[in-house]
C-alpha positions in Angstrom: 17.2 -9.0 30.0 15.2 -12.2 29.3 15.6 -13.5 25.8 12.1 -14.9 25.9 10.7 -11.2 25.5 12.1 -10.9 22.1 10.2 -11.8 19.2 11.1 -11.5 15.5 8.4 -10.2 13.1 8.9 -12.9 10.4 5.3 -13.6 9.3 4.0 -10.1 9.5 3.6 -8.1 6.3 3.5 -4.7 7.8 4.7 -3.3 11.1 2.4 -1.0 13.1 4.9 0.9 15.4 4.1 4.2 13.6 0.9 5.9 12.8 1.0 4.3 9.3 2.2 1.1 7.7 5.3 0.3 5.7 6.0 -3.0 4.3 8.6 -5.2 6.0 10.7 -7.5 3.7 13.4 -9.2 5.2 15.2 -9.8 2.0 18.5 -8.2 0.6 17.8 -4.6 0.1 14.8 -4.6 2.3 14.0 -4.2 6.1 13.7 -6.6 9.0 11.5 -5.6 11.9 12.3 -7.1 15.3 9.7 -6.7 18.1 11.2 -6.0 21.6 9.2 -6.2 24.9 11.1 -4.0 27.1 10.0 -1.2 29.5 12.9 1.2 28.7 13.9 2.1 25.2 16.6 -0.5 24.2 19.7 0.3 22.0 20.0 -2.1 18.9 23.0 -2.8 16.7 23.2 -4.8 13.6 26.9 -5.7 12.3 28.0 -3.1 14.7 25.8 -0.3 13.3 23.3 1.6 15.6 19.6 0.5 14.3 16.5 2.6 14.4 14.2 1.7 17.6 10.7 3.3 17.6 7.4 2.5 19.7 6.6 2.9 23.2 7.5 1.0 26.3 6.7 -2.5 26.2 6.3 -2.4 22.4 9.4 -1.3 20.8 10.5 -2.3 17.3 14.0 -2.4 15.9 14.0 -1.2 12.1 16.9 -2.9 10.4 18.2 -1.9 7.0 19.5 -4.9 4.8 22.1 -4.3 2.2 21.9 -6.0 -1.4 24.9 -8.0 -0.2 23.0 -9.8 2.6 23.0 -13.4 2.4 19.8 -15.5 3.1 19.7 -17.3 6.5 20.0 -16.4 10.1 21.4 -13.1 11.1 22.0 -11.5 14.7 20.7 -8.3 16.2 22.5 -7.0 19.3 19.9 -5.6 21.9 21.5 -3.9 24.7 23.6 -6.9 26.2 21.6 -9.7 24.6 21.6 -10.9 21.0 18.5 -12.4 18.9 18.5 -13.9 15.5 16.1 -13.1 12.7 15.9 -14.8 9.3 16.5 -13.2 5.8 15.1 -14.8 2.7 16.7 -14.5 -0.9 15.6 -12.3 -3.6 16.6 -12.1 -7.2 16.9 -8.9 -9.0 17.0 -8.6 -12.7 19.8 -7.4 -14.8 20.3 -4.1 -16.7 22.7 -3.2 -19.6 23.5 0.4 -20.0 25.6 2.0 -22.7 27.8 5.1 -21.6 29.1 7.4 -24.1 31.6 9.0 -21.6 34.2 6.2 -21.0 35.8 7.7 -18.1 32.4 7.3 -16.3 33.0 3.4 -16.9 36.8 3.3 -16.5 37.9 6.4 -14.6 41.6 7.6 -15.0 44.0 8.0 -12.2 43.0 11.6 -11.4 39.3 10.5 -11.4 40.1 7.8 -9.0 41.6 10.3 -6.6 38.4 12.4 -6.7 36.3 9.3 -6.2 38.0 8.3 -3.0 37.4 11.9 -1.7 33.9 11.7 -2.8 33.4 8.4 -1.0 34.7 9.8 2.2 32.3 12.7 2.0 29.4 10.4 1.0 30.2 8.0 3.8 30.2 10.9 6.4 26.6 11.7 5.3 25.4 8.0 5.4 27.1 7.4 9.0 25.1 10.4 10.3 22.8 9.5 13.5 20.4 11.9 15.3 18.1 10.8 18.0 15.2 12.7 16.4 12.0 10.9 17.2 9.8 9.6 14.3 6.0 9.1 14.2 6.0 7.8 10.6 8.4 6.3 8.0 6.3 6.9 5.0 7.8 9.1 2.4 6.6 11.1 -0.6 7.8 10.6 -4.1 10.5 13.5 -4.4 9.4 14.1 -8.2 6.8 13.1 -10.5 8.1 11.1 -13.5 8.4 7.5 -14.9 10.4 5.0 -12.9 13.3 4.2 -15.6 15.2 2.0 -13.2 13.9 0.1 -10.1 16.0 -0.7 -7.1 18.4 -3.8 -7.0 19.2 -4.2 -10.8 22.5 -5.9 -11.4 24.1 -3.5 -13.7 26.4 -3.6 -16.6 28.0 -0.5 -18.1 29.1 -1.0 -21.5 29.0 -4.7 -20.8 31.0 -4.4 -17.7 29.6 -5.6 -14.4 29.2 -2.9 -11.6 27.5 -2.6 -8.3 23.8 -3.3 -8.1 21.4 -0.3 -8.4 21.0 0.9 -5.1 18.2 3.5 -5.6 15.3 4.4 -7.5 15.6 6.3 -11.0 12.7 8.8 -11.9 12.9 10.0 -15.3 11.6 13.6 -15.7 12.4 16.8 -17.7 15.4 18.8 -16.7 14.5 21.5 -14.5 11.5 19.4 -12.9 11.3 20.3 -9.1 12.6 17.9 -6.5 10.9 17.9 -3.3 12.1 16.6 0.3 10.6 13.3 0.9 9.9 13.9 4.5 10.9 16.7 7.0 14.6 16.7 8.0 17.8 18.7 7.9 20.2 19.0 5.0 23.5 17.4 6.3 25.5 17.3 3.0 25.5 18.7 -0.4 28.0 18.3 -3.2 29.2 17.7 -6.6 30.4 13.9 -7.2 32.0 12.0 -10.1 29.3 9.5 -10.4 26.4 11.1 -8.6 26.6 14.6 -9.7 25.2 17.4 -7.7 23.8 15.5 -4.7 21.8 16.5 -1.5 21.6 14.3 1.7 18.7 14.8 4.3 18.6 13.3 7.8 15.3 12.3 9.0 16.5 10.9 12.2 17.3 7.5 13.7 19.8 6.6 11.0 17.2 7.3 8.1 18.5 9.5 5.4 17.5 10.2 1.9 20.0 10.8 -1.1 18.9 12.9 -4.2 21.6 12.6 -7.0 22.1 14.1 -10.7 20.5 17.3 -9.8 20.7 20.2 -12.1 20.4 22.9 -9.4 20.4 22.8 -5.7 18.4 25.3 -3.7 19.2 24.3 -0.1 22.1 24.8 2.2 23.8 22.3 4.6 22.3 22.6 8.0 19.0 23.9 6.6 15.7 22.4 8.2 13.1 21.4 5.8 9.5 20.5 5.6 8.0 17.5 3.9 7.6 18.4 0.3 9.6 21.4 0.4 11.6 22.1 -3.0 15.3 21.2 -2.6 16.5 21.7 -6.2 15.6 20.5 -9.9 16.3 17.3 -11.8 19.4 17.3 -14.2 21.9 15.1 -15.9 25.1 15.5 -13.8 27.5 12.7 -13.0 27.1 9.3 -14.7 23.9 9.5 -16.5 22.2 8.7 -19.9 19.6 11.4 -19.5 17.8 13.7 -17.2 16.5 11.9 -14.1 16.6 11.9 -10.4 18.5 8.9 -8.5 16.7 8.7 -5.1 18.2 6.6 -2.3 17.0 5.7 1.1 19.6 4.8 3.8 18.9 2.9 7.1 21.7 2.1 9.4 24.3 3.2 6.9 22.8 0.8 4.3 20.9 1.4 0.9 17.6 -0.1 1.0 14.6 0.0 -1.4 12.9 3.3 -1.5 9.5 1.8 -2.7 9.0 0.2 0.8 8.5 3.8 2.1 6.1 5.6 -0.7 3.1 6.8 1.3 0.0 4.6 0.5 -0.4 1.2 -0.8 -1.8 2.4 -4.0 1.3 4.6 -4.7 3.5 1.6 -3.8 1.8 -0.7 -6.2 1.9 2.0 -8.9 5.6 2.6 -8.5 6.3 -1.1 -8.7 4.5 -1.6 -12.0 
């Protein structure tokens, strides 16, 4: 493959490989879009993980999820047997200080840690799911109507102790409020976890997975196919919470990315970021 046929979409604000536009932000927690001029569908990998490739012959695009730990600078994407570099720019996120009354949710005991280890294995299995389901759009609907109580990327402190950055979007809503599937897909995991509470994972294909946490009730089963907007359960306050809300996560190539990048419609994206 001729490396001159690879182009990194650095200056483009939106990518058009789908029927609708989604912002491309090559920053920690964002997505990088790499144009690939190949006749046959290529296979792309970033840091050893398979990456979504969509489009049509001669106009493919690799859609790369970038973790919050990603460092600014040049990064390498492997496309078939050839590699190409793309640039990630830095982004600073605000800090958030939260007081948790249940101290075990901040400093778990030994039995809690054993459960957390089991939870992580279960969650990683969901995040590592890959299906070749073709995608015609990456736009998602907001799964619940409510106030954005915590945006993506916050540097978090629980009871003044530093913890991992916030890897999803928190939407505050009354307990029992319906939660809907953000896009059509298949339920791949459901469970009750120490930190996340009642949780559902939905596979949308090509390494794109959505996660719904702290639910009160779960009304879907593993293996169930869902339509976009179908009710999957209700808002609750299970797991580590300070009140009723949905923690909504979006995963690309096993990486948590900013859900607001995928909310359908520019007006809706603007509203959710305000």
